[in-house]
C-alpha positions in Angstrom: 35.9 110.1 164.2 34.7 111.0 167.7 31.0 110.9 168.4 29.6 114.4 168.9 28.3 115.2 172.4 25.8 117.8 171.1 23.8 118.3 168.0 21.3 120.8 166.7 18.0 119.9 164.9 14.8 121.8 164.2 16.2 124.8 166.1 16.9 122.8 169.2 20.1 121.9 171.0 20.2 118.2 171.9 22.8 116.7 174.2 24.1 113.2 173.5 24.8 110.6 176.1 28.5 111.5 176.2 27.9 115.1 177.2 29.3 116.0 180.6 25.9 117.3 181.8 24.2 114.0 180.9 26.9 112.0 182.5 26.6 114.1 185.7 22.9 113.4 186.0 23.5 109.7 185.6 26.2 109.8 188.3 23.7 111.5 190.6 21.4 108.5 190.3 19.0 109.6 187.6 19.0 106.4 185.6 16.1 106.2 183.2 14.0 103.0 183.7 11.5 102.9 180.8 13.6 103.6 177.6 14.0 107.3 178.6 17.8 107.0 178.4 18.2 109.0 175.2 16.3 111.1 172.5 14.3 108.9 170.2 14.1 109.9 166.5 10.4 109.5 165.9 10.1 112.9 167.7 11.7 114.4 164.5 8.8 113.0 162.4 6.3 115.0 164.5 8.5 118.1 164.4 8.7 117.8 160.6 4.9 117.5 160.4 4.4 120.5 162.8 6.9 122.6 160.8 4.6 122.2 157.8 1.4 122.3 159.9 2.2 124.7 162.7 0.2 124.9 165.9 -1.6 128.1 166.7 0.3 130.4 169.1 -0.3 129.6 172.7 -1.6 126.1 172.2 -1.8 124.1 175.4 0.3 121.0 174.6 0.7 117.7 176.5 3.6 115.5 175.5 2.9 112.0 176.8 5.8 109.6 177.5 7.9 112.7 177.1 11.3 111.4 178.1 13.7 114.3 177.6 10.9 116.5 176.4 12.4 117.7 173.1 9.1 117.4 171.2 7.3 119.6 173.8 10.2 122.1 173.8 10.0 122.4 170.0 6.3 123.4 170.4 7.3 125.9 173.1 10.0 127.4 170.8 8.1 127.6 167.6 4.5 128.2 168.7 4.8 129.8 172.2 3.0 126.7 173.3 2.2 126.2 177.0 3.7 122.7 177.4 3.4 119.9 180.0 5.3 116.7 179.7 4.3 113.5 181.5 6.3 110.3 181.9 5.9 107.3 184.2 9.6 107.5 185.0 10.4 110.4 187.3 14.1 110.0 186.5 13.7 111.6 183.1 12.6 114.9 184.7 16.1 116.3 185.3 17.0 115.6 181.6 13.9 117.5 180.5 14.8 120.4 182.8 18.4 120.4 181.5 17.2 120.7 177.9 14.7 123.3 178.8 17.4 125.5 180.3 19.8 124.7 177.3 17.1 125.9 174.9 15.8 128.7 177.0 12.3 127.3 177.0 9.7 126.5 179.7 8.1 123.1 180.1 6.4 121.5 183.1 7.2 117.9 184.0 4.8 115.6 185.9 5.3 112.0 186.8 2.2 110.2 185.5 1.3 107.1 183.6 -1.0 107.0 180.7 -3.7 105.4 182.8 -3.5 108.3 185.3 -4.5 110.9 182.7 -8.2 111.4 183.5 -10.7 113.1 181.3 -10.7 116.1 183.7 -6.9 116.4 183.5 -6.9 116.1 179.7 -9.5 118.9 179.4 -6.6 121.3 180.2 -5.0 120.7 176.9 -5.7 121.4 173.2 -3.2 119.0 171.7 -1.6 115.7 172.8 1.7 114.6 171.3 3.8 111.5 171.7 6.7 109.7 169.9 8.1 106.2 170.2 5.7 105.4 173.1 3.8 102.4 171.7 6.4 99.6 172.0 4.5 97.1 174.1 1.2 95.4 173.4 -0.3 96.7 176.7 0.6 100.3 175.7 -1.5 100.0 172.6 -4.5 99.4 174.7 -3.6 102.2 177.2 -3.1 104.7 174.4 -6.4 103.7 172.7 -8.1 104.4 176.0 -6.2 107.7 176.4 -7.3 108.8 173.0 -10.9 108.0 173.8 -10.7 110.0 177.0 -9.1 112.9 175.1 -11.9 112.9 172.6 -14.4 113.1 175.4 -12.3 115.9 177.1 -12.4 118.1 173.9 -8.8 117.7 173.0 -8.6 119.0 169.4 -6.0 116.4 168.1 -3.7 113.7 169.2 -0.6 113.1 167.2 1.6 110.0 167.8 4.7 108.9 165.9 6.3 105.5 165.7 8.7 103.5 163.5 5.7 101.2 162.7 6.0 98.7 165.5 3.2 96.1 165.7 1.5 97.6 168.8 1.4 101.0 167.0 -0.2 99.5 163.9 -2.8 97.8 166.1 -3.5 101.1 167.7 -3.9 102.8 164.3 -6.3 100.2 163.1 -8.4 100.3 166.2 -8.5 104.1 166.2 -9.6 104.2 162.5 -12.5 101.9 163.4 -13.5 103.8 166.6 -13.1 107.5 165.8 -14.5 109.7 163.1 -11.4 111.7 162.0 -8.3 109.6 161.9 -5.2 109.7 159.6 -2.3 107.4 159.4 0.5 109.1 157.5 3.7 107.5 156.3 6.5 109.8 157.3 10.3 110.0 156.7 13.1 112.5 156.9 16.7 112.4 155.8 18.0 115.2 157.9 19.2 115.8 160.6 19.2 112.0 160.7 17.4 109.4 158.7 14.1 108.4 160.3 11.1 106.6 158.9 7.8 105.6 160.4 4.2 106.8 160.6 2.0 109.4 162.3 -1.3 108.6 163.8 -3.5 111.7 164.0 -6.9 111.6 165.7 -8.9 114.8 165.6 -11.8 115.8 167.7 -15.2 114.5 166.8 -16.8 117.9 167.4 
């Protein structure tokens, strides 16, 4: 059976690597450099959580390590969220823009690393989301520092999802010890694809 070049999940159209539009971007030199070469399934875990715990309309959302931006686009579609996606790899921007056009949603892309997200910058957002972004030990430290700055900036909640890699579990334990309102929730879905992992939710201290 041929591999499908497009799928639909949580109301979004998602292109697979074999789709002609994806191949065209690659041929134009947009080669993802930091694992942004495809859609990662932990985003579905956050979408499933938000389906049951929807964001208020107009929420200002920052998707960190956004890759193709599907998690942010889900928020734009379901909650009329004002969404910005940041990624350290500028080459993922065209893939985000492609999916935004495909899904008729708006999402801003900026090339930034986690360490470049200052307290003043984070104050522009209500919610921070991220999925499959804690895969190296140094990222655990960077994300801990990011959450701490977000707390100081008045961000209401940070929600991260991961298939329970060791750096993520370290981040979850450190967050539980450092912040007042922290949840680590085991998560899993069977459709549109099987995915398991955990959510780390850190809410504002105020």
